[in-house]
C-alpha positions in Angstrom: 87.5 -106.1 69.1 85.8 -104.4 66.3 83.4 -101.7 67.3 80.8 -101.4 64.6 80.1 -97.8 65.4 82.1 -95.0 67.1 79.2 -94.4 69.4 79.6 -97.9 70.8 83.3 -97.3 71.6 82.2 -94.3 73.7 80.1 -96.7 75.9 83.3 -98.2 77.3 84.9 -95.4 79.2 87.4 -97.8 80.9 89.2 -98.2 77.6 90.7 -94.7 77.9 88.9 -92.9 75.2 90.0 -92.0 71.7 93.4 -90.8 72.8 94.3 -94.3 73.9 93.6 -95.8 70.5 96.8 -96.9 68.7 97.3 -97.3 65.0 98.6 -100.7 63.9 99.7 -102.2 60.6 96.9 -103.9 58.6 98.6 -107.2 59.1 98.4 -106.8 62.9 94.7 -105.8 62.7 93.9 -108.7 60.4 95.5 -111.2 62.8 92.7 -110.6 65.3 89.7 -112.8 65.2 86.4 -111.0 64.4 83.4 -112.5 66.1 79.8 -111.8 65.3 78.5 -113.4 68.5 77.6 -111.3 71.5 76.2 -111.8 75.0 74.7 -109.1 77.2 76.6 -109.2 80.5 73.5 -110.1 82.6 72.0 -112.7 80.3 73.0 -116.2 79.1 71.4 -115.6 75.7 73.9 -115.4 72.8 73.2 -113.1 69.8 74.4 -113.0 66.2 75.4 -109.6 64.9 74.2 -108.9 61.4 76.0 -106.0 59.9 73.5 -104.0 57.9 75.6 -101.0 56.8 79.0 -99.4 57.3 78.3 -98.7 61.0 74.9 -100.3 61.7 73.8 -103.7 62.7 71.0 -105.9 64.2 71.2 -108.5 66.9 69.5 -111.9 66.4 69.0 -114.2 69.4 70.6 -117.6 68.6 67.7 -119.7 69.9 69.5 -123.1 70.5 71.1 -125.1 73.2 74.8 -124.6 74.0 75.3 -128.2 72.7 73.7 -127.3 69.3 75.8 -124.1 69.2 79.0 -126.1 69.6 77.9 -128.8 67.2 77.3 -126.2 64.5 80.8 -124.7 64.9 80.1 -122.0 67.5 82.9 -121.4 70.0 82.2 -120.1 73.4 85.6 -118.3 73.6 84.5 -116.2 70.5 81.5 -114.7 72.3 82.0 -111.1 73.2 80.3 -109.8 76.4 78.8 -106.4 75.9 77.3 -103.9 78.4 73.7 -102.8 78.6 74.3 -99.5 76.7 75.6 -101.4 73.7 73.0 -104.1 73.9 70.2 -101.5 73.9 71.8 -99.6 71.0 71.2 -102.4 68.6 67.9 -103.2 66.9 66.8 -106.7 67.6 65.8 -109.0 64.6 64.2 -112.4 64.3 65.6 -115.3 66.2 68.1 -117.6 64.5 67.8 -121.4 65.0 71.1 -122.3 63.2 74.5 -120.8 62.7 
């Protein structure tokens, strides 16, 4: 997954740190799906990530039912689960009521 900020990558020690990062061809990188939907591990709420700068962003709670999320094109398998440190790192913006 894309880490918006290097500080966020450091919040996931189980990934092996910077020495475990591998360089890949742009075509390989571009084959991965980038999602802007996140869920804090201990909450059912799904958030939309708004990128506000090169390495900054805001989370907006997607205030709708799971059925509405799916009906508007949201895909459950494209929701990244994040830890508390990352969740707390982001500023929180206004709720979204549509995708």
